[in-house]
PLY file of the C-alpha trace (Angstrom):
ply
format ascii 1.0
element vertex 55
property float x
property float y
property float z
element edge 54
property int vertex1
property int vertex2
end_header
29.20 19.91 -27.20
25.60 19.64 -28.40
26.55 16.41 -30.15
27.91 15.04 -26.85
24.62 15.90 -25.16
22.65 14.14 -27.88
24.82 11.03 -27.55
24.41 11.09 -23.76
20.65 11.51 -24.08
20.44 8.59 -26.50
22.40 6.43 -24.07
20.05 7.36 -21.23
17.07 6.64 -23.47
18.44 3.16 -24.24
19.07 2.49 -20.55
15.50 3.53 -19.77
14.19 1.12 -22.40
16.18 -1.71 -20.80
14.87 -0.79 -17.35
11.33 -0.60 -18.72
11.66 -4.13 -20.15
13.02 -5.43 -16.84
10.18 -3.77 -14.95
7.59 -5.33 -17.25
9.19 -8.73 -16.75
9.25 -8.27 -12.98
5.61 -7.16 -12.93
4.59 -10.21 -14.96
6.51 -12.53 -12.65
4.95 -10.89 -9.60
1.45 -11.25 -11.05
2.08 -14.96 -11.68
3.34 -15.45 -8.12
0.36 -13.57 -6.69
-1.97 -15.83 -8.67
-0.21 -18.91 -7.37
-0.35 -17.60 -3.81
-4.07 -16.86 -4.14
-4.67 -20.42 -5.36
-2.65 -21.84 -2.45
-4.62 -19.74 0.04
-7.92 -20.93 -1.43
-6.74 -24.53 -1.26
-5.61 -24.11 2.35
-8.93 -22.55 3.30
-10.78 -25.44 1.67
-8.68 -27.97 3.60
-9.25 -26.13 6.88
-12.99 -26.07 6.26
-12.93 -29.81 5.56
-11.02 -30.46 8.79
-13.46 -28.34 10.79
-16.43 -30.19 9.28
-14.92 -33.49 10.43
-14.80 -32.38 14.07
0 1
1 2
2 3
3 4
4 5
5 6
6 7
7 8
8 9
9 10
10 11
11 12
12 13
13 14
14 15
15 16
16 17
17 18
18 19
19 20
20 21
21 22
22 23
23 24
24 25
25 26
26 27
27 28
28 29
29 30
30 31
31 32
32 33
33 34
34 35
35 36
36 37
37 38
38 39
39 40
40 41
41 42
42 43
43 44
44 45
45 46
46 47
47 48
48 49
49 50
50 51
51 52
52 53
53 54
């Protein structure tokens, strides 16, 4: 019975490690997308300022 608990705990531990890796990957991907979005916003702002200066 104790052995079964240890096996179950090890399985849960492995599943947590997998979830942790997926979370890290997702966080990295999100950070990259946020960086890209920030760059796009800055570019858009620059273009809008240029258009306003032309008027």
